Backbone atoms as SQL, in Angstrom:
CREATE TABLE atoms (id INTEGER PRIMARY KEY, chain TEXT, resi INTEGER, resn TEXT, atom TEXT, x REAL, y REAL, z REAL);
INSERT INTO atoms VALUES
  (1, 'A', 1, 'MET', 'N', -18.205, -5.649, -5.189),
  (2, 'A', 1, 'MET', 'CA', -16.869, -5.145, -5.572),
  (3, 'A', 1, 'MET', 'C', -16.537, -3.897, -4.768),
  (4, 'A', 2, 'MET', 'N', -17.562, -3.088, -4.561),
  (5, 'A', 2, 'MET', 'CA', -17.442, -1.817, -3.872),
  (6, 'A', 2, 'MET', 'C', -17.003, -2.004, -2.398),
  (7, 'A', 3, 'LYS', 'N', -17.576, -2.906, -1.792),
  (8, 'A', 3, 'LYS', 'CA', -17.202, -3.239, -0.362),
  (9, 'A', 3, 'LYS', 'C', -15.737, -3.690, -0.309),
  (10, 'A', 4, 'LEU', 'N', -15.325, -4.490, -1.261),
  (11, 'A', 4, 'LEU', 'CA', -13.958, -4.982, -1.260),
  (12, 'A', 4, 'LEU', 'C', -12.956, -3.735, -1.546),
  (13, 'A', 5, 'ALA', 'N', -13.370, -2.855, -2.368),
  (14, 'A', 5, 'ALA', 'CA', -12.540, -1.679, -2.581),
  (15, 'A', 5, 'ALA', 'C', -12.401, -0.825, -1.342),
  (16, 'A', 6, 'VAL', 'N', -13.543, -0.632, -0.628),
  (17, 'A', 6, 'VAL', 'CA', -13.466, 0.158, 0.602),
  (18, 'A', 6, 'VAL', 'C', -12.613, -0.593, 1.696),
  (19, 'A', 7, 'THR', 'N', -12.777, -1.904, 1.746),
  (20, 'A', 7, 'THR', 'CA', -11.934, -2.669, 2.671),
  (21, 'A', 7, 'THR', 'C', -10.433, -2.560, 2.320),
  (22, 'A', 8, 'MET', 'N', -10.143, -2.513, 0.959),
  (23, 'A', 8, 'MET', 'CA', -8.760, -2.437, 0.565),
  (24, 'A', 8, 'MET', 'C', -8.190, -1.050, 0.931),
  (25, 'A', 9, 'MET', 'N', -8.987, 0.033, 0.794),
  (26, 'A', 9, 'MET', 'CA', -8.577, 1.367, 1.278),
  (27, 'A', 9, 'MET', 'C', -8.320, 1.464, 2.747),
  (28, 'A', 10, 'LEU', 'N', -9.184, 0.816, 3.527),
  (29, 'A', 10, 'LEU', 'CA', -8.926, 0.698, 4.908),
  (30, 'A', 10, 'LEU', 'C', -7.730, -0.010, 5.299),
  (31, 'A', 11, 'THR', 'N', -7.419, -1.105, 4.540),
  (32, 'A', 11, 'THR', 'CA', -6.207, -1.818, 4.762),
  (33, 'A', 11, 'THR', 'C', -4.976, -1.015, 4.386),
  (34, 'A', 12, 'HIS', 'N', -5.098, -0.193, 3.326),
  (35, 'A', 12, 'HIS', 'CA', -3.943, 0.686, 2.998),
  (36, 'A', 12, 'HIS', 'C', -3.733, 1.704, 4.040),
  (37, 'A', 13, 'PHE', 'N', -4.779, 2.178, 4.680),
  (38, 'A', 13, 'PHE', 'CA', -4.593, 3.142, 5.682),
  (39, 'A', 13, 'PHE', 'C', -3.858, 2.467, 6.891),
  (40, 'A', 14, 'ILE', 'N', -4.291, 1.239, 7.221),
  (41, 'A', 14, 'ILE', 'CA', -3.542, 0.552, 8.324),
  (42, 'A', 14, 'ILE', 'C', -2.113, 0.299, 7.954),
  (43, 'A', 15, 'ILE', 'N', -1.755, -0.015, 6.750),
  (44, 'A', 15, 'ILE', 'CA', -0.448, -0.114, 6.292),
  (45, 'A', 15, 'ILE', 'C', 0.332, 1.202, 6.530),
  (46, 'A', 16, 'PHE', 'N', -0.289, 2.337, 6.177),
  (47, 'A', 16, 'PHE', 'CA', 0.278, 3.669, 6.339),
  (48, 'A', 16, 'PHE', 'C', 0.599, 3.952, 7.744),
  (49, 'A', 17, 'ILE', 'N', -0.303, 3.589, 8.676),
  (50, 'A', 17, 'ILE', 'CA', -0.069, 3.820, 10.132),
  (51, 'A', 17, 'ILE', 'C', 1.042, 2.925, 10.586),
  (52, 'A', 18, 'LEU', 'N', 1.125, 1.678, 10.159),
  (53, 'A', 18, 'LEU', 'CA', 2.286, 0.834, 10.519),
  (54, 'A', 18, 'LEU', 'C', 3.541, 1.407, 10.013),
  (55, 'A', 19, 'TRP', 'N', 3.522, 1.927, 8.752),
  (56, 'A', 19, 'TRP', 'CA', 4.727, 2.538, 8.144),
  (57, 'A', 19, 'TRP', 'C', 5.230, 3.732, 8.983),
  (58, 'A', 20, 'ILE', 'N', 4.291, 4.606, 9.499),
  (59, 'A', 20, 'ILE', 'CA', 4.653, 5.711, 10.257),
  (60, 'A', 20, 'ILE', 'C', 5.232, 5.216, 11.624),
  (61, 'A', 21, 'MET', 'N', 4.695, 4.176, 12.180),
  (62, 'A', 21, 'MET', 'CA', 5.146, 3.638, 13.442),
  (63, 'A', 21, 'MET', 'C', 6.410, 2.867, 13.312),
  (64, 'A', 22, 'ASN', 'N', 6.893, 2.668, 12.100),
  (65, 'A', 22, 'ASN', 'CA', 8.088, 1.784, 11.857),
  (66, 'A', 22, 'ASN', 'C', 7.996, 0.422, 12.453),
  (67, 'A', 23, 'SER', 'N', 6.836, -0.190, 12.194),
  (68, 'A', 23, 'SER', 'CA', 6.448, -1.503, 12.728),
  (69, 'A', 23, 'SER', 'C', 7.367, -2.570, 12.233),
  (70, 'A', 24, 'GLY', 'N', 7.820, -3.368, 13.158),
  (71, 'A', 24, 'GLY', 'CA', 8.589, -4.554, 12.728),
  (72, 'A', 24, 'GLY', 'C', 7.738, -5.525, 11.966),
  (73, 'A', 25, 'HIS', 'N', 6.462, -5.634, 12.252),
  (74, 'A', 25, 'HIS', 'CA', 5.615, -6.584, 11.567),
  (75, 'A', 25, 'HIS', 'C', 5.500, -6.204, 10.086),
  (76, 'A', 26, 'LEU', 'N', 5.435, -4.958, 9.745),
  (77, 'A', 26, 'LEU', 'CA', 5.327, -4.495, 8.359),
  (78, 'A', 26, 'LEU', 'C', 6.623, -4.686, 7.613),
  (79, 'A', 27, 'PHE', 'N', 7.723, -4.481, 8.278),
  (80, 'A', 27, 'PHE', 'CA', 9.026, -4.626, 7.610),
  (81, 'A', 27, 'PHE', 'C', 9.734, -5.872, 7.725),
  (82, 'A', 28, 'SER', 'N', 8.938, -6.967, 8.149),
  (83, 'A', 28, 'SER', 'CA', 9.446, -8.291, 8.082),
  (84, 'A', 28, 'SER', 'C', 9.254, -8.845, 6.708),
  (85, 'A', 29, 'PHE', 'N', 9.728, -10.033, 6.426),
  (86, 'A', 29, 'PHE', 'CA', 9.644, -10.656, 5.144),
  (87, 'A', 29, 'PHE', 'C', 8.138, -10.815, 4.765),
  (88, 'A', 30, 'TYR', 'N', 7.395, -11.326, 5.749),
  (89, 'A', 30, 'TYR', 'CA', 6.033, -11.674, 5.524),
  (90, 'A', 30, 'TYR', 'C', 5.203, -10.391, 5.373),
  (91, 'A', 31, 'GLY', 'N', 5.582, -9.377, 6.124),
  (92, 'A', 31, 'GLY', 'CA', 4.828, -8.120, 6.080),
  (93, 'A', 31, 'GLY', 'C', 5.087, -7.404, 4.716),
  (94, 'A', 32, 'ILE', 'N', 6.242, -7.369, 4.210),
  (95, 'A', 32, 'ILE', 'CA', 6.562, -6.741, 2.921),
  (96, 'A', 32, 'ILE', 'C', 5.842, -7.612, 1.817),
  (97, 'A', 33, 'THR', 'N', 5.894, -8.951, 1.980),
  (98, 'A', 33, 'THR', 'CA', 5.166, -9.791, 0.936),
  (99, 'A', 33, 'THR', 'C', 3.709, -9.445, 0.903),
  (100, 'A', 34, 'ALA', 'N', 3.094, -9.410, 2.065),
  (101, 'A', 34, 'ALA', 'CA', 1.686, -9.050, 2.168),
  (102, 'A', 34, 'ALA', 'C', 1.439, -7.675, 1.637),
  (103, 'A', 35, 'TRP', 'N', 2.265, -6.809, 1.970),
  (104, 'A', 35, 'TRP', 'CA', 2.156, -5.358, 1.425),
  (105, 'A', 35, 'TRP', 'C', 2.066, -5.317, -0.037),
  (106, 'A', 36, 'ILE', 'N', 3.135, -5.984, -0.644),
  (107, 'A', 36, 'ILE', 'CA', 3.174, -5.970, -2.154),
  (108, 'A', 36, 'ILE', 'C', 1.910, -6.687, -2.728),
  (109, 'A', 37, 'ALA', 'N', 1.441, -7.820, -2.065),
  (110, 'A', 37, 'ALA', 'CA', 0.352, -8.537, -2.572),
  (111, 'A', 37, 'ALA', 'C', -0.962, -7.662, -2.411),
  (112, 'A', 38, 'LEU', 'N', -1.103, -6.931, -1.423),
  (113, 'A', 38, 'LEU', 'CA', -2.264, -6.039, -1.187),
  (114, 'A', 38, 'LEU', 'C', -2.263, -5.001, -2.199),
  (115, 'A', 39, 'VAL', 'N', -1.200, -4.356, -2.539),
  (116, 'A', 39, 'VAL', 'CA', -1.113, -3.400, -3.540),
  (117, 'A', 39, 'VAL', 'C', -1.464, -3.897, -4.901),
  (118, 'A', 40, 'GLY', 'N', -1.005, -5.099, -5.255),
  (119, 'A', 40, 'GLY', 'CA', -1.306, -5.735, -6.493),
  (120, 'A', 40, 'GLY', 'C', -2.817, -6.003, -6.592),
  (121, 'A', 41, 'LEU', 'N', -3.420, -6.542, -5.431),
  (122, 'A', 41, 'LEU', 'CA', -4.902, -6.707, -5.408),
  (123, 'A', 41, 'LEU', 'C', -5.618, -5.423, -5.477),
  (124, 'A', 42, 'GLY', 'N', -5.140, -4.385, -4.879),
  (125, 'A', 42, 'GLY', 'CA', -5.748, -3.075, -5.092),
  (126, 'A', 42, 'GLY', 'C', -5.860, -2.685, -6.528),
  (127, 'A', 43, 'PHE', 'N', -4.708, -2.762, -7.216),
  (128, 'A', 43, 'PHE', 'CA', -4.738, -2.501, -8.689),
  (129, 'A', 43, 'PHE', 'C', -5.746, -3.298, -9.396),
  (130, 'A', 44, 'ILE', 'N', -5.834, -4.601, -9.150),
  (131, 'A', 44, 'ILE', 'CA', -6.836, -5.464, -9.824),
  (132, 'A', 44, 'ILE', 'C', -8.219, -5.051, -9.546),
  (133, 'A', 45, 'ILE', 'N', -8.524, -4.725, -8.249),
  (134, 'A', 45, 'ILE', 'CA', -9.888, -4.249, -7.889),
  (135, 'A', 45, 'ILE', 'C', -10.143, -2.969, -8.605),
  (136, 'A', 46, 'GLN', 'N', -9.175, -2.062, -8.665),
  (137, 'A', 46, 'GLN', 'CA', -9.340, -0.757, -9.360),
  (138, 'A', 46, 'GLN', 'C', -9.696, -0.954, -10.841),
  (139, 'A', 47, 'LEU', 'N', -9.056, -1.956, -11.469),
  (140, 'A', 47, 'LEU', 'CA', -9.461, -2.174, -12.857),
  (141, 'A', 47, 'LEU', 'C', -10.823, -2.765, -13.045),
  (142, 'A', 48, 'LYS', 'N', -11.280, -3.558, -12.075),
  (143, 'A', 48, 'LYS', 'CA', -12.542, -4.175, -12.162),
  (144, 'A', 48, 'LYS', 'C', -13.691, -3.225, -11.899),
  (145, 'A', 49, 'LEU', 'N', -13.404, -2.073, -11.159),
  (146, 'A', 49, 'LEU', 'CA', -14.508, -1.044, -10.896),
  (147, 'A', 49, 'LEU', 'C', -14.768, -0.233, -12.164),
  (148, 'A', 50, 'ASP', 'N', -15.928, -0.340, -12.704),
  (149, 'A', 50, 'ASP', 'CA', -16.218, 0.381, -13.924),
  (150, 'A', 50, 'ASP', 'C', -17.182, 1.516, -13.617),
  (151, 'A', 51, 'LYS', 'N', -18.237, 1.257, -12.852),
  (152, 'A', 51, 'LYS', 'CA', -19.404, 2.277, -12.773),
  (153, 'A', 51, 'LYS', 'C', -19.174, 3.226, -11.574),
  (154, 'A', 52, 'VAL', 'N', -18.427, 2.843, -10.592),
  (155, 'A', 52, 'VAL', 'CA', -18.241, 3.655, -9.325),
  (156, 'A', 52, 'VAL', 'C', -17.017, 4.478, -9.522),
  (157, 'A', 53, 'MET', 'N', -17.057, 5.615, -10.112),
  (158, 'A', 53, 'MET', 'CA', -15.857, 6.345, -10.488),
  (159, 'A', 53, 'MET', 'C', -15.204, 6.938, -9.192),
  (160, 'A', 54, 'MET', 'N', -16.001, 7.364, -8.239),
  (161, 'A', 54, 'MET', 'CA', -15.408, 8.052, -7.040),
  (162, 'A', 54, 'MET', 'C', -14.607, 7.017, -6.235),
  (163, 'A', 55, 'VAL', 'N', -15.100, 5.874, -6.069),
  (164, 'A', 55, 'VAL', 'CA', -14.391, 4.793, -5.327),
  (165, 'A', 55, 'VAL', 'C', -13.159, 4.401, -6.141),
  (166, 'A', 56, 'ARG', 'N', -13.282, 4.286, -7.374),
  (167, 'A', 56, 'ARG', 'CA', -12.190, 3.891, -8.323),
  (168, 'A', 56, 'ARG', 'C', -11.052, 4.995, -8.166),
  (169, 'A', 57, 'ARG', 'N', -11.426, 6.257, -8.125),
  (170, 'A', 57, 'ARG', 'CA', -10.478, 7.284, -7.998),
  (171, 'A', 57, 'ARG', 'C', -9.708, 7.266, -6.665),
  (172, 'A', 58, 'LEU', 'N', -10.547, 7.087, -5.548),
  (173, 'A', 58, 'LEU', 'CA', -9.961, 6.995, -4.270),
  (174, 'A', 58, 'LEU', 'C', -8.987, 5.729, -4.134),
  (175, 'A', 59, 'LEU', 'N', -9.444, 4.650, -4.690),
  (176, 'A', 59, 'LEU', 'CA', -8.545, 3.424, -4.641),
  (177, 'A', 59, 'LEU', 'C', -7.300, 3.753, -5.470),
  (178, 'A', 60, 'SER', 'N', -7.377, 4.425, -6.576),
  (179, 'A', 60, 'SER', 'CA', -6.232, 4.728, -7.339),
  (180, 'A', 60, 'SER', 'C', -5.276, 5.625, -6.529),
  (181, 'A', 61, 'ILE', 'N', -5.752, 6.591, -5.881),
  (182, 'A', 61, 'ILE', 'CA', -4.912, 7.440, -4.991),
  (183, 'A', 61, 'ILE', 'C', -4.242, 6.574, -3.949),
  (184, 'A', 62, 'SER', 'N', -5.071, 5.733, -3.300),
  (185, 'A', 62, 'SER', 'CA', -4.529, 4.831, -2.249),
  (186, 'A', 62, 'SER', 'C', -3.461, 3.924, -2.744),
  (187, 'A', 63, 'ASN', 'N', -3.637, 3.375, -3.984),
  (188, 'A', 63, 'ASN', 'CA', -2.589, 2.505, -4.524),
  (189, 'A', 63, 'ASN', 'C', -1.380, 3.322, -4.908),
  (190, 'A', 64, 'GLY', 'N', -1.558, 4.428, -5.431),
  (191, 'A', 64, 'GLY', 'CA', -0.397, 5.306, -5.722),
  (192, 'A', 64, 'GLY', 'C', 0.388, 5.647, -4.486),
  (193, 'A', 65, 'TRP', 'N', -0.364, 5.915, -3.373),
  (194, 'A', 65, 'TRP', 'CA', 0.347, 6.255, -2.129),
  (195, 'A', 65, 'TRP', 'C', 1.164, 5.129, -1.579),
  (196, 'A', 66, 'MET', 'N', 0.586, 3.890, -1.694),
  (197, 'A', 66, 'MET', 'CA', 1.321, 2.681, -1.264),
  (198, 'A', 66, 'MET', 'C', 2.575, 2.482, -2.109),
  (199, 'A', 67, 'VAL', 'N', 2.492, 2.693, -3.394),
  (200, 'A', 67, 'VAL', 'CA', 3.709, 2.593, -4.195),
  (201, 'A', 67, 'VAL', 'C', 4.761, 3.580, -3.804),
  (202, 'A', 68, 'PHE', 'N', 4.288, 4.912, -3.590),
  (203, 'A', 68, 'PHE', 'CA', 5.222, 5.924, -3.099),
  (204, 'A', 68, 'PHE', 'C', 5.880, 5.506, -1.764),
  (205, 'A', 69, 'LEU', 'N', 5.053, 4.907, -0.785),
  (206, 'A', 69, 'LEU', 'CA', 5.659, 4.546, 0.476),
  (207, 'A', 69, 'LEU', 'C', 6.747, 3.399, 0.213),
  (208, 'A', 70, 'MET', 'N', 6.483, 2.491, -0.682),
  (209, 'A', 70, 'MET', 'CA', 7.432, 1.385, -1.003),
  (210, 'A', 70, 'MET', 'C', 8.683, 2.023, -1.519),
  (211, 'A', 71, 'GLY', 'N', 8.569, 2.955, -2.460),
  (212, 'A', 71, 'GLY', 'CA', 9.826, 3.611, -2.954),
  (213, 'A', 71, 'GLY', 'C', 10.539, 4.404, -1.976),
  (214, 'A', 72, 'ALA', 'N', 9.827, 5.065, -1.047),
  (215, 'A', 72, 'ALA', 'CA', 10.436, 5.754, 0.024),
  (216, 'A', 72, 'ALA', 'C', 11.166, 4.862, 0.997),
  (217, 'A', 73, 'THR', 'N', 10.539, 3.683, 1.259),
  (218, 'A', 73, 'THR', 'CA', 11.191, 2.705, 2.176),
  (219, 'A', 73, 'THR', 'C', 12.443, 2.221, 1.573),
  (220, 'A', 74, 'VAL', 'N', 12.526, 1.970, 0.310),
  (221, 'A', 74, 'VAL', 'CA', 13.769, 1.471, -0.375),
  (222, 'A', 74, 'VAL', 'C', 14.743, 2.562, -0.324),
  (223, 'A', 75, 'LEU', 'N', 14.404, 3.857, -0.677),
  (224, 'A', 75, 'LEU', 'CA', 15.352, 4.886, -0.579),
  (225, 'A', 75, 'LEU', 'C', 15.931, 5.096, 0.853),
  (226, 'A', 76, 'ILE', 'N', 15.100, 5.002, 1.818),
  (227, 'A', 76, 'ILE', 'CA', 15.550, 5.240, 3.241),
  (228, 'A', 76, 'ILE', 'C', 16.410, 3.959, 3.620),
  (229, 'A', 77, 'TYR', 'N', 16.125, 2.794, 3.194),
  (230, 'A', 77, 'TYR', 'CA', 16.927, 1.689, 3.528),
  (231, 'A', 77, 'TYR', 'C', 18.335, 1.756, 2.907),
  (232, 'A', 78, 'PHE', 'N', 18.501, 2.232, 1.660),
  (233, 'A', 78, 'PHE', 'CA', 19.758, 2.356, 1.073),
  (234, 'A', 78, 'PHE', 'C', 20.543, 3.551, 1.664),
  (235, 'A', 79, 'ALA', 'N', 19.843, 4.668, 1.997),
  (236, 'A', 79, 'ALA', 'CA', 20.521, 5.772, 2.618),
  (237, 'A', 79, 'ALA', 'C', 21.044, 5.342, 3.995),
  (238, 'A', 80, 'VAL', 'N', 20.298, 4.681, 4.706),
  (239, 'A', 80, 'VAL', 'CA', 20.769, 4.285, 6.084),
  (240, 'A', 80, 'VAL', 'C', 21.809, 3.180, 6.042),
  (241, 'A', 81, 'SER', 'N', 21.621, 2.247, 5.113),
  (242, 'A', 81, 'SER', 'CA', 22.630, 1.179, 5.079),
  (243, 'A', 81, 'SER', 'C', 23.980, 1.588, 4.529),
  (244, 'A', 82, 'SER', 'N', 23.993, 2.740, 3.803),
  (245, 'A', 82, 'SER', 'CA', 25.352, 3.246, 3.317),
  (246, 'A', 82, 'SER', 'C', 26.036, 4.077, 4.280),
  (247, 'A', 83, 'MET', 'N', 25.451, 4.331, 5.389),
  (248, 'A', 83, 'MET', 'CA', 26.151, 5.120, 6.459),
  (249, 'A', 83, 'MET', 'C', 27.145, 4.274, 7.161),
  (250, 'A', 84, 'PRO', 'N', 28.245, 4.812, 7.484),
  (251, 'A', 84, 'PRO', 'CA', 29.321, 3.966, 8.184),
  (252, 'A', 84, 'PRO', 'C', 28.980, 3.685, 9.670);
């Protein structure tokens, strides 16, 4: 389970890099669907980790950061789409 958690954190880091690059792959329908699914999977893995508190804490921070990026994306989208 710990290897899966570390892989999830690396995947979150890749998503963060794609977010900074404003990648078309991330902001496509399939990219956003995969992004949401990976965050959900990250929360499930976080709940399953009982004994490894450091990895659980890092995964929790990574999941929270992904949720923040999703919220920021929605706010940026509405701010830009309301401009004339």
